[in-house]
C-alpha positions as CSV (number, residue, x, y, z in Angstrom):
1,M,21.0,6.3,13.2
2,F,17.8,4.9,12.6
3,G,16.6,2.5,15.3
4,E,18.3,0.7,18.1
5,N,21.4,-0.6,15.9
6,N,19.4,-3.4,14.6
7,N,19.7,-4.9,11.5
8,I,16.6,-2.8,9.9
9,A,18.4,0.5,11.1
10,K,21.6,-0.7,9.2
11,I,19.8,-1.3,6.5
12,I,17.8,2.2,6.4
13,N,21.0,3.9,7.3
14,D,23.2,2.1,4.3
15,V,20.2,3.1,1.4
16,K,20.3,6.3,2.8
17,A,24.0,6.6,2.3
18,R,24.8,4.7,-1.0
19,G,21.1,4.7,-2.6
20,D,20.7,2.3,-5.7
21,K,24.0,0.6,-5.2
22,A,22.6,-0.4,-1.8
23,V,19.2,-1.5,-2.8
24,A,20.6,-3.9,-5.5
25,E,22.9,-5.5,-2.9
26,Y,20.0,-6.1,-0.2
27,T,17.9,-7.1,-3.6
28,L,20.8,-9.6,-4.1
29,K,21.2,-10.9,-0.5
30,F,17.7,-11.2,0.6
31,D,15.4,-11.9,-3.0
32,R,18.6,-13.8,-4.3
33,V,17.6,-11.6,-7.7
34,N,21.3,-10.1,-8.8
35,I,19.4,-6.9,-10.7
36,Y,20.7,-3.6,-11.6
37,P,19.5,-0.2,-10.9
38,E,18.8,0.5,-14.6
39,D,16.6,-2.6,-14.3
40,F,14.5,-1.6,-11.1
41,L,11.3,0.4,-13.5
42,L,9.8,-2.2,-15.3
43,S,9.3,-1.5,-19.0
44,Q,6.1,-0.9,-21.0
45,Q,6.8,-3.9,-22.7
46,E,7.5,-6.3,-19.9
47,L,4.0,-4.7,-18.5
48,D,2.1,-5.5,-21.7
49,T,3.8,-8.8,-21.9
50,A,2.4,-9.7,-18.8
51,V,-0.8,-8.8,-18.9
52,D,-1.0,-10.6,-22.1
53,K,-1.2,-13.7,-20.0
54,I,-4.2,-13.2,-18.1
55,D,-7.3,-15.2,-18.3
56,T,-10.1,-13.5,-19.8
57,N,-12.2,-14.4,-16.8
58,L,-9.5,-12.8,-14.1
59,K,-9.7,-9.6,-16.0
60,H,-13.0,-9.3,-16.1
61,A,-13.1,-9.8,-12.2
62,I,-10.2,-7.3,-11.9
63,N,-12.3,-4.6,-14.0
64,H,-15.4,-5.4,-11.9
65,A,-13.6,-4.9,-8.6
66,A,-11.7,-1.9,-9.9
67,E,-15.5,-0.2,-11.1
68,N,-17.0,-0.7,-7.9
69,I,-13.8,0.5,-5.7
70,E,-13.9,3.7,-8.1
71,F,-17.7,4.0,-7.3
72,F,-17.3,3.9,-4.1
73,H,-14.5,6.4,-3.3
74,K,-16.3,9.1,-6.2
75,C,-19.1,9.0,-3.5
76,E,-16.8,9.1,-0.5
77,R,-14.9,12.0,-2.2
78,N,-18.0,13.9,-2.6
79,K,-19.1,13.7,1.2
80,I,-15.2,15.0,2.6
81,T,-15.1,18.3,3.8
82,K,-13.9,21.1,0.8
83,S,-11.0,23.5,2.1
84,W,-12.6,26.5,3.5
85,K,-11.9,29.7,5.6
86,Y,-14.0,32.1,7.6
87,S,-13.0,35.8,8.5
88,N,-14.5,37.9,10.9
89,K,-12.7,41.1,12.5
90,G,-9.5,40.8,10.7
91,K,-9.3,37.2,11.5
92,T,-9.1,34.3,9.1
93,V,-9.3,31.0,10.1
94,G,-9.9,27.9,7.8
95,Q,-8.7,24.3,6.5
96,I,-7.1,23.3,3.7
97,V,-7.7,19.6,1.7
98,K,-5.2,18.8,-0.8
99,P,-3.7,15.7,-1.5
100,V,-0.3,14.7,-1.3
101,E,2.0,14.7,-4.7
102,T,3.8,11.1,-4.9
103,I,2.9,8.0,-3.0
104,C,4.6,4.6,-3.4
105,V,2.2,1.5,-2.6
106,Y,4.2,-1.5,-1.2
107,I,3.1,-5.2,-2.8
108,A,4.5,-7.7,-1.0
109,G,6.1,-10.6,-2.7
110,G,6.8,-14.4,-1.6
111,K,5.4,-17.5,-1.6
112,Y,1.8,-15.6,-1.0
113,A,2.4,-13.2,-3.5
114,Y,-1.1,-12.9,-5.4
115,Y,-2.5,-9.4,-4.4
116,P,-4.3,-7.6,-7.0
117,S,-6.9,-6.6,-4.7
118,I,-4.2,-4.5,-2.9
119,V,-3.4,-2.7,-5.9
120,L,-6.9,-1.4,-6.5
121,M,-7.9,-0.3,-3.1
122,T,-5.0,1.4,-2.5
123,V,-4.1,2.7,-5.9
124,I,-7.7,4.0,-6.8
125,P,-8.7,5.7,-3.5
126,A,-5.5,7.7,-4.2
127,R,-6.0,8.4,-7.4
128,I,-9.6,9.8,-6.8
129,A,-8.1,11.8,-3.9
130,G,-5.7,13.8,-6.8
131,V,-2.4,12.0,-5.9
132,K,-0.3,13.2,-8.8
133,N,2.1,10.6,-8.9
134,I,1.3,7.1,-7.9
135,Y,4.1,4.3,-8.0
136,I,4.5,0.3,-7.0
137,A,7.4,-1.5,-5.6
138,T,7.1,-4.9,-5.0
139,P,9.9,-7.7,-4.9
140,P,11.4,-9.1,-7.9
141,A,11.3,-12.7,-7.9
142,N,7.8,-13.2,-8.4
143,I,5.8,-10.4,-9.8
144,T,2.7,-12.2,-11.2
145,P,0.7,-10.9,-14.1
146,S,-2.4,-10.4,-12.1
147,V,-0.8,-7.4,-10.0
148,L,0.4,-5.9,-13.1
149,Y,-3.0,-5.9,-14.8
150,A,-4.3,-4.9,-11.6
151,S,-1.7,-1.9,-12.0
152,K,-3.1,-1.0,-15.4
153,A,-6.3,-1.1,-14.5
154,A,-5.9,1.5,-11.8
155,K,-3.9,3.3,-13.9
156,V,-0.3,2.9,-11.9
157,D,2.1,5.6,-13.3
158,K,5.1,3.3,-12.7
159,V,6.0,-0.4,-11.5
160,F,9.0,-0.9,-9.1
161,R,10.5,-4.3,-9.2
162,V,12.4,-3.6,-5.9
163,G,11.1,-4.8,-2.1
164,G,11.6,-5.5,1.4
165,P,13.0,-2.4,3.8
166,Q,15.8,-1.5,1.2
167,A,12.7,-0.4,-0.9
168,I,11.0,1.3,1.9
169,A,14.0,3.4,2.8
170,G,14.2,4.0,-1.3
171,F,11.4,5.7,-1.4
172,A,11.8,7.5,1.9
173,F,14.6,9.6,1.1
174,G,14.8,9.0,-2.7
175,T,17.4,6.9,-4.8
176,Q,19.6,7.9,-8.0
177,T,16.3,5.4,-9.9
178,L,13.8,5.3,-6.8
179,P,11.5,8.7,-6.6
180,K,11.1,10.1,-2.8
181,A,7.6,9.8,-2.1
182,D,5.7,11.4,1.0
183,M,3.8,8.2,1.9
184,I,4.4,4.8,1.7
185,I,1.1,2.6,2.0
186,G,0.4,-1.6,1.5
187,P,1.3,-4.2,4.1
188,G,4.3,-6.2,4.2
189,S,6.6,-8.6,5.8
190,S,7.6,-7.9,9.8
191,Y,10.9,-6.4,7.9
192,V,8.9,-4.2,5.9
193,T,6.3,-2.8,8.6
194,E,9.3,-2.3,10.9
195,A,10.9,-0.4,8.2
196,K,7.7,1.7,8.0
197,R,7.9,2.3,11.7
198,Q,11.5,3.4,12.0
199,L,11.0,5.6,9.1
200,F,7.5,7.4,9.9
201,G,8.3,11.3,10.3
202,N,10.7,11.2,7.2
203,V,7.7,9.5,5.0
204,G,4.0,9.4,5.8
205,I,2.9,5.7,6.4
206,D,-0.6,4.4,6.6
207,L,-0.5,1.9,9.5
208,I,1.9,-0.7,11.5
209,A,-0.1,-3.3,10.3
210,G,0.4,-7.2,11.7
211,P,-0.6,-10.3,10.4
212,S,-4.2,-10.8,9.1
213,E,-6.7,-12.3,11.5
214,V,-10.2,-12.8,11.2
215,A,-13.2,-14.0,13.3
216,L,-16.6,-14.8,12.3
217,I,-19.4,-15.6,14.4
218,C,-22.4,-17.8,12.5
219,D,-25.2,-20.0,13.2
220,S,-26.9,-22.9,11.6
221,S,-28.6,-20.7,9.3
222,S,-25.0,-19.4,7.8
223,N,-24.0,-20.3,4.4
224,P,-20.6,-22.7,4.8
225,V,-19.5,-21.2,1.6
226,Y,-19.7,-17.9,2.2
227,I,-18.0,-18.8,5.7
228,A,-15.2,-20.5,4.2
229,Y,-13.9,-18.1,1.5
230,D,-14.1,-15.3,4.0
231,L,-12.0,-16.9,6.5
232,L,-9.8,-17.9,3.2
233,A,-9.4,-14.7,2.0
234,Q,-7.6,-13.2,5.2
235,I,-5.6,-16.3,6.4
236,E,-4.1,-16.9,3.0
237,H,-1.7,-14.0,3.1
238,S,0.9,-15.4,5.4
239,P,1.5,-18.2,7.7
240,D,1.1,-16.2,10.8
241,A,-2.0,-15.0,10.0
242,K,-5.3,-16.2,11.9
243,G,-8.6,-17.5,11.8
244,Y,-11.2,-17.7,14.4
245,L,-14.8,-19.7,13.5
246,F,-17.6,-19.6,16.4
247,C,-20.7,-21.4,15.4
248,D,-23.3,-23.3,17.0
249,S,-23.8,-25.9,14.6
250,K,-21.6,-28.5,14.2
251,R,-23.1,-29.3,10.8
252,V,-22.1,-26.0,9.7
253,I,-18.5,-26.3,10.9
254,E,-17.8,-29.5,9.3
255,K,-19.1,-28.2,5.9
256,V,-16.6,-25.4,6.2
257,K,-14.0,-27.5,7.6
258,K,-13.9,-29.4,4.5
259,L,-14.3,-26.9,1.8
260,I,-11.3,-25.5,3.2
261,E,-9.4,-28.4,3.1
262,K,-10.3,-28.7,-0.6
263,E,-9.5,-25.2,-1.6
264,I,-5.8,-26.0,0.5
265,K,-5.5,-29.1,-1.7
266,K,-6.3,-27.4,-4.8
267,N,-4.0,-24.8,-4.5
268,K,-0.9,-26.4,-3.4
C-alpha cells in the first residue's frame, strides 16, 4: 500500500491493480472527460490539425526558443564527464554515464494550461542526453495547440491525453496502453506532486515542486516592462503562485502595477 491510506494512495493502488480501466474512470471523475483507453494516445491527424491552428508568429517564437535551448544543452553535454575507467594492480574502477531509456513529461492542464515552454525545456535536454523514448502526458480537457506544436518542435515521440495522479501512476507502473517510464518529470498540481512523491523509488522523478515563487530586487534604473513580465512569467502558473517586488522607486513600482493590471485585463 502506498502512502498513508490517503486518497492519492488509493488512486495509485487502484491504477496498479486495474490499469487502463482505472485511469479512464478517474479521468471521468476528476477531468469530467469520458475517454476510452484506445483514445489515450493522440493520433497523428489530431496533432497535425492542432498544429495548423497555430499563429505564424507563435510558431516562429517556439522554433526560436527550441533552437536556443538545444544550443545551450548541446554545449552542456559536451562539458559533462564521459564514462571512464582506470585499472591498476588488477583492480578496475570507473564511472558509466548513460541516459535512461524512457521518460514521461507531465504537462499540467486546467485553467492556466498554456505551457509550451515546459515542453521545450524538458524534452529537448532529454533528447540531447540520448533518451530513447520521450512521451508527454497532459489532461484531456484543455490541450492547447501551442503545447502540441512545441511537442512537434521538440520531437516528442508520443502524446497521451491523460493527467492527474492516475496518469503518474499509469506511467510509473505501465498499463495496457501507457508505457512504463524510467522517470517522470514536469510540474503539476498538488495531487500530481503527491503522486510523484509517493511513487519515488518505483520510478525516478525530477523533484517535489511547489507553487511558483519569484522575488525581484530593483532600483530606479530598472525597466518596468522587464520587471512586470518577469513577475507575470511565474505568477501566471496558478492562483497559489507568489510574486514579490522590492524596489526603492515608487515611480517604477507604480508603472509595474499598471502594466500587470493591463495584462490581466487583456487576458481575462
